[in-house]
KEGUMAR-199617 format. One line per field, with one value per residue: residue number from 1; residue in three letters; x, y, z of N, C-alpha, C in turn. Coordinates in pm, whole numbers, always signed. Atoms other than C-alpha are relative to their C-alpha. Example, Ala and Ser with C-alpha at 12.3 -4.5 7.8 and 13.67 -1.06 7.14 Angstrom:
BEGIN
num <- [1  2]
residu <- [ALA  SER]
n.px <- [+89  -82]
n.py <- [-119  -119]
n.pz <- [+0  -6]
ca.px <- [+1230  +1367]
ca.py <- [-450  -106]
ca.pz <- [+780  +714]
c.px <- [+90  -77]
c.py <- [+120  +109]
c.pz <- [+0  +73]
This chain:
BEGIN
num <- [1  2  3  4  5  6  7  8  9  10  11  12  13  14  15  16  17  18  19  20  21  22  23  24  25  26  27  28  29  30  31  32  33  34  35  36  37  38  39  40  41  42  43  44  45  46  47  48  49  50  51  52  53  54  55  56  57  58  59  60  61  62  63  64  65  66  67  68  69  70  71  72  73  74  75  76  77  78  79  80  81  82  83  84  85  86  87  88  89  90  91  92  93  94  95  96  97  98]
residu <- [MET  PRO  ALA  ARG  PRO  TYR  THR  LEU  ALA  VAL  THR  GLY  LEU  VAL  ARG  ASN  ALA  ALA  GLY  ASP  LEU  LEU  LEU  LEU  HIS  SER  PRO  GLN  ARG  ALA  THR  TRP  GLU  LEU  PRO  GLY  GLY  GLN  VAL  GLU  PRO  GLY  GLU  SER  LEU  VAL  ALA  ALA  LEU  HIS  ARG  GLU  ILE  LEU  GLU  GLU  THR  GLY  ILE  ALA  VAL  ARG  GLY  GLU  ARG  LEU  ARG  ALA  LEU  HIS  ARG  ASN  GLU  SER  ARG  ALA  ILE  LEU  ILE  VAL  ALA  PHE  THR  ALA  ASP  ALA  ALA  GLY  GLY  GLU  LEU  ARG  THR  SER  PRO  GLU  SER  ASP]
n.px <- [+89  -85  +26  +116  -52  +39  -2  -54  +56  -60  +83  -90  +62  -64  +34  -55  -93  +79  +24  +128  +0  +68  +87  +114  +143  +24  +142  +34  +17  +93  -84  -109  -114  -132  -19  -67  +56  -91  -158  +11  -117  -136  -20  -44  +113  -5  +76  +159  +49  +16  +117  +151  +34  +22  +120  +126  +34  -74  -118  -150  -60  -147  -34  +78  -83  +72  +60  +83  +36  +131  +44  +151  +8  +148  -5  -145  -60  -105  -7  -106  +38  -83  +22  -88  +44  +72  -88  +64  +126  +132  +93  +84  +62  -32  +101  -1  +39  +76]
n.py <- [-110  -90  -91  -113  -148  -86  -152  -39  -105  -54  -51  -29  -3  -127  -58  -134  -14  +48  +151  +16  +80  -60  +68  -101  +41  +2  -19  +106  +132  -32  +69  -84  +63  -68  -89  +51  +7  +47  -50  -35  +36  -59  -63  +82  +44  -103  -108  +16  -18  -131  -50  +43  -54  -135  -19  +57  -43  -143  +28  +32  +97  +29  +117  +129  +124  +113  +69  +118  +18  +94  +23  +20  +81  -8  -145  -9  -107  +12  -114  -24  -70  -73  -93  -119  -114  -109  -107  -146  +8  -30  +112  -38  +113  -11  +65  +131  -7  -73]
n.pz <- [-2  -5  -116  +10  -30  -131  -7  -129  -77  -117  -98  -114  -145  -40  -122  -51  -118  -111  +9  +73  +103  +102  +84  +92  +12  +120  +44  +100  -66  -127  -97  -65  +46  +4  +121  +88  +156  +87  +32  +142  +75  -33  -113  -123  -112  -98  +49  +11  -125  -39  +104  -18  -130  +18  +94  -75  -124  -16  -108  +46  -81  +6  -86  +57  -43  +72  -112  +45  +130  -20  +132  +12  +103  +89  +65  +53  -48  -97  -93  -103  -118  -70  -86  +9  -87  +45  +8  +31  +92  -76  +23  +91  +96  +139  +75  -35  -152  -35]
ca.px <- [+0  +139  +210  -56  +45  -2  -106  +134  -11  +108  -66  +48  -54  +28  +31  +69  +274  -24  -56  -370  -425  -496  -796  -1014  -1376  -1407  -1737  -1705  -1675  -1852  -1562  -1288  -949  -572  -473  -291  -326  -150  +234  +256  +505  +871  +768  +932  +726  +822  +720  +386  +323  +385  +172  -131  -134  -113  -373  -622  -592  -360  -113  +275  +444  +803  +989  +828  +927  +835  +602  +415  +356  +12  -120  -487  -536  -916  -807  -445  -303  +37  +22  +321  +248  +429  +427  +511  +468  +225  +479  +242  -17  -389  -644  -881  -1127  -1069  -1274  -1140  -1228  -1499]
ca.py <- [-1  +325  +601  +850  +1231  +1422  +1777  +1935  +2139  +2313  +2371  +2536  +2509  +2895  +3036  +3383  +3496  +3419  +3063  +3105  +2885  +3042  +2879  +3000  +2915  +2784  +2897  +2630  +2329  +2500  +2366  +2528  +2437  +2521  +2787  +2655  +2559  +2439  +2488  +2680  +2564  +2661  +2775  +2649  +2478  +2767  +3026  +2863  +2842  +3208  +3304  +3096  +3197  +3558  +3533  +3338  +3516  +3842  +3688  +3684  +3384  +3294  +3012  +2744  +2390  +2078  +1862  +1609  +1475  +1338  +1177  +1207  +933  +1003  +1370  +1280  +1538  +1520  +1757  +1911  +2024  +2294  +2478  +2845  +3165  +3467  +3746  +4038  +4123  +4210  +3922  +3936  +3733  +3650  +3462  +3141  +3236  +3389]
ca.pz <- [+6  -91  +183  +228  +178  +490  +536  +803  +1079  +1398  +1731  +2041  +2406  +2517  +2862  +2999  +3287  +3528  +3397  +3203  +2899  +2560  +2381  +2089  +2024  +1670  +1504  +1233  +1474  +1776  +2000  +2228  +2080  +2088  +1834  +1520  +1136  +842  +753  +426  +160  +266  +594  +919  +1192  +1432  +1194  +1115  +1483  +1551  +1225  +1312  +1684  +1587  +1298  +1513  +1844  +1814  +2068  +1981  +2129  +2243  +2402  +2184  +2279  +2070  +2284  +2064  +1712  +1651  +1321  +1237  +1009  +909  +793  +676  +893  +1086  +1386  +1550  +1905  +2082  +2401  +2432  +2630  +2565  +2462  +2396  +2152  +2221  +2242  +1953  +1724  +1379  +1110  +1264  +1630  +1775]
c.px <- [+82  -1  -93  +95  -78  -2  +66  -48  +79  -122  +82  -85  +77  -66  +53  +58  -84  -53  -138  +26  -73  -71  -85  -113  -12  -152  -35  -35  -71  +88  +125  +114  +133  +23  +105  -58  +114  +121  -21  +132  +113  +5  +46  -108  -26  -73  -146  -68  -34  -113  -141  -48  -36  -116  -135  -32  +59  +77  +122  +43  +170  +29  -53  +93  -91  -45  -44  -12  -130  -67  -150  -23  -128  +32  +150  +63  +110  +11  +114  -27  +105  -71  +58  -75  -60  +122  -39  -107  -136  -103  -108  -72  +60  -114  +12  -16  -99  -9]
c.py <- [+124  +121  +103  +132  +54  +141  +23  +112  +6  +34  +49  +18  +136  +36  +129  -19  -60  -147  -23  -60  +98  -108  +75  -109  -11  +6  -107  -124  +11  -74  +98  -94  +82  +67  -90  -27  -77  +64  +22  -51  +84  +77  -87  -41  +119  +117  -7  +8  +147  +65  -41  +43  +158  +29  -20  +88  +151  +3  -24  -88  +21  -110  -128  -120  -106  -98  -133  -13  -95  -16  -22  -67  +38  +140  +8  +129  -38  +154  +34  +94  +74  +59  +119  +90  +120  +92  +127  -14  +54  -110  +61  -120  +10  -106  -149  -28  +109  +31]
c.pz <- [-5  +111  -42  +19  +108  -14  +148  +63  +133  +97  +123  +127  +65  +150  +36  +121  +156  -10  -90  -144  -110  -84  -93  -16  -170  -48  -104  +64  +134  +113  +48  -42  +19  -125  -97  -133  -83  -21  -150  -64  +24  +116  +105  +89  +99  -60  -33  +125  +35  -108  +41  +118  -17  -86  +68  +140  +15  +109  -68  +129  +5  +68  -36  +23  -59  +112  -53  -155  +5  -158  +9  -122  -84  -88  -66  +34  +106  +79  +91  +116  +80  +129  +11  +105  -62  +5  -40  -107  +52  -67  -93  -49  -120  -69  +37  +160  +45  +166]
């Protein structure tokens, strides 16, 4: 059986100095989840993590640490999970988070 091509994605568990966890509410799925998304061609994993979290929440991050790899077989996605610290920005909604 040939190998299945996977979409590469990142996600981040982000905490601020008070220890609060950054979650977003997805209007498409009606669920609370960690911010993240697909890695663009030529983009590093860390750059994708920074871009996705900033786009979805308005929060910049630093001190990212690789924590886990997860393969979602049903959707053919390889998810690279990081932890990171909130480094600034202003919390806001986006088309991907309400």
